[in-house]
C-alpha positions as CSV (number, residue, x, y, z in Angstrom):
1,M,0.2,0.3,-0.2
2,G,1.8,3.2,-1.3
3,Y,1.7,6.6,0.7
4,S,1.6,9.3,-0.9
5,L,3.6,12.6,0.4
6,D,1.6,16.1,0.3
7,F,2.8,19.2,1.8
8,G,0.1,21.3,0.0
9,W,-1.1,22.0,4.0
10,L,1.5,23.9,5.0
11,A,1.1,27.2,3.6
12,G,-1.8,27.4,5.8
13,A,-0.5,26.0,8.6
14,A,2.6,28.5,8.8
15,G,1.1,30.5,11.0
16,A,0.2,28.5,13.9
17,I,3.6,26.4,13.5
18,A,5.4,29.7,13.8
19,R,3.0,30.8,16.9
20,G,3.8,27.5,18.5
21,A,7.2,28.0,18.0
22,A,7.5,31.4,20.0
23,T,5.7,30.2,22.5
24,T,8.0,27.7,23.0
25,V,11.1,30.3,22.5
26,L,9.1,32.2,25.3
27,L,9.2,29.6,27.5
28,I,12.5,28.6,27.5
29,A,13.3,32.0,27.5
30,V,11.9,32.5,30.8
31,T,13.3,29.2,32.2
32,T,16.7,29.8,31.4
33,L,16.3,33.3,32.8
34,A,14.8,31.8,36.3
35,G,16.2,28.4,36.5
36,T,19.5,29.9,36.4
37,F,19.1,32.7,38.7
38,L,17.8,29.8,41.2
39,S,20.5,27.3,40.7
40,I,23.1,30.3,41.5
41,L,21.4,30.9,44.7
42,G,20.8,26.9,45.3
43,A,24.2,26.2,44.3
44,A,25.5,28.5,47.3
45,G,23.5,28.2,49.9
46,K,24.0,24.5,49.3
47,R,27.6,24.8,50.2
48,N,27.4,27.9,52.4
49,G,24.2,28.0,54.3
50,P,23.1,27.0,57.7
51,K,22.6,23.2,57.8
52,P,18.7,23.4,57.7
53,L,18.7,24.9,54.2
54,R,21.5,22.9,53.0
55,T,19.0,19.4,53.7
56,A,16.0,21.5,52.6
57,I,18.6,22.1,49.0
58,A,19.6,18.9,48.9
59,A,15.7,16.9,49.4
60,Y,14.5,19.3,46.8
61,V,17.5,18.4,44.3
62,E,17.0,14.7,44.8
63,V,13.0,14.9,44.4
64,M,13.0,16.8,41.2
65,R,15.9,14.6,39.7
66,N,14.1,11.3,40.6
67,T,11.0,11.9,39.2
68,P,9.4,12.2,35.9
69,F,9.1,15.8,34.7
70,L,5.4,15.2,33.4
71,V,4.6,14.0,37.1
72,Q,5.9,17.2,38.7
73,L,3.8,19.0,36.0
74,F,1.0,17.8,36.5
75,F,1.0,18.4,40.1
76,I,1.3,21.8,39.5
77,F,-1.3,21.8,37.2
78,F,-3.9,19.3,38.4
79,G,-2.9,19.2,42.1
80,L,-2.4,22.6,43.1
81,P,-5.7,23.4,42.8
82,S,-6.9,21.3,45.3
83,L,-4.8,23.6,47.9
84,G,-6.6,26.8,46.2
85,V,-3.7,27.5,43.7
86,R,-4.9,27.8,40.7
87,L,-2.5,28.9,37.6
88,D,-2.9,29.5,33.9
89,P,-1.4,26.0,31.9
90,I,1.2,28.7,30.5
91,L,2.4,30.0,34.0
92,A,2.3,26.6,35.4
93,A,4.7,25.4,32.6
94,M,7.3,27.9,33.2
95,L,6.8,26.9,36.7
96,A,7.4,23.3,36.1
97,M,10.1,23.9,33.5
98,T,11.8,26.3,36.1
99,L,11.9,24.1,39.0
100,N,12.8,21.2,36.9
101,M,15.9,22.6,35.5
102,A,17.1,24.5,38.5
103,A,17.2,21.0,40.1
104,Y,19.7,19.7,37.6
105,T,21.4,23.1,37.0
106,I,22.2,23.4,41.0
107,E,24.4,20.6,40.6
108,I,26.2,22.1,37.4
109,V,26.8,25.1,39.3
110,G,28.1,23.9,42.3
111,A,30.8,21.7,40.5
112,G,31.9,25.3,39.2
113,L,31.9,26.5,42.4
114,D,33.8,24.0,43.6
115,A,36.3,23.6,40.6
116,V,37.7,27.6,41.5
117,P,40.6,27.2,44.1
118,R,39.9,28.2,47.9
119,G,43.4,30.1,48.2
120,Q,41.1,33.0,45.7
121,T,38.7,33.3,48.2
122,E,40.8,33.6,50.8
123,A,42.8,35.9,49.3
124,A,39.7,38.2,48.4
125,L,38.4,37.9,51.9
126,S,42.2,38.7,53.3
127,L,41.7,42.0,51.2
128,G,39.1,43.3,52.9
129,L,36.0,41.6,50.4
130,R,33.1,41.5,51.4
131,P,31.8,37.2,51.4
132,R,29.2,38.1,49.1
133,Q,31.6,40.5,47.1
134,V,33.6,38.0,46.9
135,F,31.1,35.6,45.5
136,V,29.9,37.7,43.0
137,K,32.7,39.3,41.8
138,I,35.4,36.4,41.9
139,V,34.3,33.2,42.5
140,L,31.0,33.1,40.4
141,P,32.3,34.4,36.9
142,Q,35.1,31.8,37.4
143,A,32.4,29.0,37.8
144,L,30.2,30.2,35.1
145,K,33.0,30.1,32.6
146,V,34.0,26.1,33.8
147,I,30.4,25.1,33.9
148,Y,29.0,27.2,30.7
149,P,29.3,24.5,28.3
150,A,26.8,21.9,30.2
151,L,24.7,24.5,31.4
152,T,24.1,25.4,27.6
153,S,23.7,21.3,27.1
154,Q,20.5,21.7,29.8
155,I,19.5,24.7,28.5
156,V,19.2,22.7,25.1
157,I,17.6,19.7,26.6
158,M,15.0,21.7,28.6
159,M,13.7,23.2,25.7
160,L,13.3,20.0,23.9
161,E,11.5,18.5,27.1
162,S,8.8,21.7,26.9
163,A,7.1,19.8,24.3
164,V,5.5,17.5,27.5
165,V,3.4,20.9,28.2
166,S,1.2,20.2,25.5
167,Q,-0.4,17.7,27.7
168,I,-1.9,20.7,29.8
169,A,-3.1,22.7,26.8
170,V,-0.1,25.1,26.2
171,R,0.0,25.9,22.9
172,E,3.6,25.2,21.9
173,L,5.2,24.0,18.9
174,T,4.2,20.2,20.0
175,Y,0.7,20.9,20.3
176,E,-0.1,22.7,17.4
177,A,1.0,19.9,15.3
178,D,-0.6,17.8,17.4
179,M,-3.7,19.9,16.1
180,L,-2.3,20.1,12.7
181,Q,-2.1,16.7,12.1
182,A,-5.6,15.8,13.4
183,R,-6.9,18.2,11.3
184,T,-5.1,17.2,7.6
185,F,-4.8,13.6,8.9
186,R,-1.2,13.9,7.5
187,A,0.8,12.7,10.5
188,F,4.2,11.9,9.1
189,E,4.5,15.1,7.1
190,T,3.2,17.4,9.9
191,Y,5.7,15.5,12.6
192,L,8.5,15.8,9.9
193,V,8.4,19.4,9.4
194,V,7.9,20.0,13.5
195,T,11.2,17.6,13.8
196,L,13.0,19.8,11.3
197,V,11.6,23.1,13.1
198,Y,12.9,21.7,16.8
199,L,16.1,21.0,15.1
200,G,16.6,24.3,13.5
201,L,15.5,25.7,17.3
202,S,17.5,23.7,19.0
203,M,20.9,24.7,16.5
204,G,20.1,28.3,16.8
205,L,19.7,27.9,20.6
206,R,22.7,26.3,21.2
207,R,24.4,28.6,18.9
208,L,23.3,31.9,20.3
209,L,24.3,30.6,23.7
210,V,27.6,29.6,23.0
211,S,28.5,33.4,20.9
212,G,26.6,35.1,23.8
213,G,28.9,32.7,26.3
214,R,31.8,34.1,24.5
215,R,30.7,37.4,24.9
216,A,30.3,37.7,28.8
217,L,32.5,35.2,30.0
218,G,35.6,35.3,27.5
219,A,36.9,32.8,25.5
220,G,37.5,30.1,27.2
221,V,33.7,29.4,26.5
222,S,33.4,26.9,23.5
């Protein structure tokens, strides 16, 4: 039984695909900023905070890294309303993605902090800098330079995992693909096109992050 490829529907579907891709970009932009910020705070707290804080952060990391992202998403979107907390689908998606990414990047950032020689911190403190100044101006920039390639890969992985949020009706790229194939009955062509769009987004995002990292952190980023 033969199958005839038909991409005639694509012209009318380009707008929906573009809107879905734009939503995916928005999700990963917010997640990257919020998740990286939380991971820096979490990594610093896990190493220098009081014991209750260190224990809480370690427990958070273990729970998030050892449970499926889909379950975390459903817990936030379907579970929290039982406690009176109702979130718009896109806000629930952003929260779930941010919390998931932060759990992984806390360990990545932490490895970078551990890679900075302790002698630099001691020298800076002996010169009269406050601990916060030492962390922000001396330790953190070096740590980010060390872990930037791993951080970039984690951001790209999170962008690809954003397809899961279609399950709570966030109109991102995968959601639009599902709707298109349901209307056109051209599943092969639809998902082939969307696969290529995801590939383009991944390559573009990685190139953007690498070039931006080189400018911000110096030539050591690759």
